[in-house]
C-alpha positions in Angstrom: 0.0 0.0 0.0 3.1 2.3 0.1 2.6 5.5 -1.8 -1.2 5.6 -1.4 -2.5 9.1 -0.7 -4.7 9.6 2.4 -6.5 12.8 3.4 -7.3 13.3 7.1 -10.1 15.8 7.9 -9.9 16.1 11.7 -10.0 19.3 13.9 -8.2 17.8 16.9 -4.5 18.4 16.2 -3.3 15.7 18.5 -5.5 13.0 16.9 -4.7 14.3 13.4 -0.9 14.1 14.1 -1.1 10.7 15.7 -2.9 9.3 12.7 -0.6 11.1 10.2 2.6 9.9 12.0 1.5 6.2 11.9 0.3 6.3 8.3 3.4 8.0 7.2 5.5 5.4 9.0 4.0 2.8 6.7 4.7 4.7 3.6 1.4 6.5 2.9 1.4 10.1 1.7 -0.7 12.0 4.2 -2.4 15.4 4.1 -4.3 17.0 7.0 -7.2 19.4 6.8 -8.6 20.7 10.1 -11.9 22.1 8.8 -14.8 20.5 6.9 -15.1 23.0 4.1 -11.4 22.9 3.2 -11.4 19.1 3.5 -14.3 18.8 1.2 -12.6 21.1 -1.3 -9.4 19.1 -1.2 -11.3 15.8 -1.6 -13.0 17.3 -4.7 -10.1 18.9 -6.4 -7.5 16.2 -5.7 -9.3 13.0 -4.7 -7.1 10.8 -2.4 -7.0 7.0 -2.3 -8.7 7.1 1.1 -10.5 9.8 3.2 -10.3 9.6 7.0 -13.2 11.8 8.1 -14.1 13.0 11.6 -17.9 13.4 12.1 -17.8 16.3 14.5 -16.2 19.2 12.6 -16.7 22.9 13.5 -17.9 24.3 10.2 -19.4 21.4 8.2 -20.4 18.0 9.7 -18.6 14.9 8.4 -22.0 13.4 7.5 -22.7 16.3 5.2 -19.2 16.1 3.6 -19.8 12.4 3.0 -23.2 13.1 1.4 -21.8 15.7 -0.9 -18.9 13.5 -2.0 -21.2 10.6 -2.8 -23.4 12.9 -4.9 -20.5 13.7 -7.3 -19.4 11.3 -10.0 -15.7 12.1 -9.4 -15.8 11.1 -5.7 -18.8 8.7 -5.6 -16.5 5.7 -5.0 -13.9 7.4 -2.8 -13.3 5.1 0.2 -14.3 6.9 3.4 -13.4 5.8 6.9 -15.3 7.7 9.6 -13.9 8.7 13.0 -16.7 8.8 15.6 -16.8 9.6 19.4 -17.6 6.7 21.7 -21.4 6.1 22.0 -22.4 8.0 18.8 -24.2 5.0 17.4 -26.8 7.1 15.6 -24.1 9.1 13.8 -22.4 5.9 12.7 -25.6 4.5 11.3 -26.4 7.8 9.5 -22.9 7.9 8.2 -23.3 4.5 6.6 -26.6 5.6 5.2 -25.0 8.5 3.3 -22.2 6.3 2.0 -19.3 5.9 4.5 -17.5 2.5 4.1 -16.3 1.9 7.7 -15.8 3.6 11.0 -13.4 3.7 14.0 -14.6 4.8 17.4 -12.6 7.2 19.5 -10.6 6.6 21.5 -9.1 4.0 19.1 -5.9 1.9 19.1 -3.4 2.6 16.4 -3.3 -1.1 15.4 -7.1 -1.2 14.9 -7.0 2.0 12.8 -4.2 0.6 10.6 -6.1 -2.6 10.1 -9.2 -0.7 8.9 -7.1 1.5 6.6 -5.4 -1.5 5.0 -8.6 -3.5 4.6 -10.4 -0.5 3.0 -7.6 0.2 0.6 -7.5 -3.5 -0.4 -11.2 -3.4 -1.1 -11.0 -0.3 -3.2 -8.0 -1.3 -5.3 -8.9 -4.9 -5.9 -10.1 -5.5 -9.5 -12.9 -7.9 -10.2 -11.8 -11.5 -10.5 -15.1 -12.6 -11.9 -17.1 -12.1 -15.1 -17.7 -8.6 -16.5 -21.5 -8.4 -16.1 -24.2 -9.9 -14.0 -27.9 -9.5 -14.6 -31.0 -10.3 -12.7 -34.2 -9.0 -14.4 -33.7 -5.2 -14.8 -30.8 -5.2 -12.4 -27.3 -5.3 -14.0 -24.0 -5.1 -12.2 -21.0 -3.9 -14.3 -17.9 -5.2 -12.6 -15.5 -3.3 -14.7 -17.2 0.1 -14.2 -18.3 -0.6 -10.6 -21.8 0.4 -11.6 -25.2 -0.8 -10.8 -27.9 -0.3 -13.5 -31.5 -0.5 -12.5 -33.6 -0.4 -15.6 -32.1 2.5 -17.6 -30.6 4.3 -14.6 -26.9 3.9 -13.8 -26.0 4.1 -10.1 -22.5 4.4 -8.8 -21.4 2.1 -6.0 -18.9 2.6 -3.2 -16.2 -0.1 -3.0 -18.0 -1.8 -0.1 -21.4 -1.8 -1.8 -19.7 -3.2 -4.9 -18.1 -6.1 -3.1 -21.3 -6.9 -1.3 -23.2 -7.1 -4.6 -20.5 -9.2 -6.3 -20.8 -11.7 -3.4 -24.5 -12.0 -4.0 -24.3 -12.3 -7.7 -21.4 -14.8 -7.6 -23.4 -17.1 -5.3 -27.1 -16.2 -6.0 -28.5 -19.2 -4.0 -26.3 -18.9 -1.0 -27.4 -17.7 2.4 -24.8 -15.2 3.7 -24.4 -14.9 7.4 -23.4 -11.5 8.8 -20.2 -13.0 10.1 -19.2 -14.3 6.7 -19.8 -10.9 5.1 -17.8 -9.2 7.7 -14.9 -11.6 7.2 -15.0 -11.6 3.4 -16.3 -8.1 2.4 -14.8 -6.1 5.3 -11.7 -8.4 5.5 -11.9 -8.7 9.2 -14.4 -9.6 11.9 -12.9 -8.8 15.3 -14.6 -5.8 17.0 -17.0 -5.1 14.1 -20.7 -5.1 14.8 -23.3 -6.9 12.6 -25.2 -3.6 12.3 -22.4 -2.5 9.9 -23.6 -5.1 7.5 -27.3 -4.2 8.1 -26.6 -0.5 7.4 -24.9 -1.3 4.1 -27.7 -3.6 3.0 -30.3 -0.9 3.7 -28.3 1.5 1.5 -28.1 -1.1 -1.3 -31.8 -1.7 -1.1 -32.4 2.1 -1.6 -30.2 2.0 -4.7 -32.1 -1.0 -6.0 -35.3 1.0 -5.8 -38.4 -1.0 -6.8 -36.2 -4.1 -6.8 -35.1 -3.7 -3.2 -36.7 -7.1 -2.4 -34.0 -8.8 -4.5 -31.9 -8.9 -1.2 -33.9 -10.9 1.3 -33.4 -10.9 5.1 -33.4 -14.3 6.7 -34.1 -13.5 10.3 -31.6 -14.8 12.7 -29.4 -16.1 9.8 -28.3 -13.3 7.4 -29.1 -12.4 3.8 -29.6 -14.0 0.4 -30.9 -13.2 -3.1 -34.6 -13.5 -3.5 -34.7 -15.0 -7.0 -38.3 -16.3 -6.9 -39.6 -13.6 -9.3 -36.4 -12.9 -11.3 -34.7 -14.7 -14.1 -30.9 -14.9 -13.8 -28.9 -15.9 -17.0 
């Protein structure tokens, strides 16, 4: 991962410097912005390989920054790792809803943060090792363009949403437990809550629109494709 560019948007100078020091020690190129508006501008004008984004910023909330970045084609797939204060469960869930890929709760250990950074960069840089296009009814997944097409509408996906959908399309009859998805989509399981999976599934269903029922919840077990009313070539 050496040479990857990481932008930190964090108003606490001690936390920002701690993160910068440890990332730089592993060969990452790191930039710090202490305010939300300047961080948003940097992410837009020179998109990094990964954005580490604090939710509680003085001028523009991290959730709003995330929402604006996801609304732009240029940054729609930018990997975003949220930094949240302990106990801010609602903010974490809302952050996932607007497109964040993962989160670390303050106070955090450096080892945990680095594991999350490596895993997220792996997900975003890994090319598809499967066929180019999957199709279920009006729903098409373009693995080369990382795009979801629902009917005639093309919908960009984050790296995490993309990997989730690839898992479903590759094994359309399989029941996926939350633990399996955490291990294979997020690349780790320790210390990660199952609600992380649930929040991303809710976001995927929103993107599927009238075909949201394609992803079925199996209570107490996990998720699977609901292919009863769809034809899959």
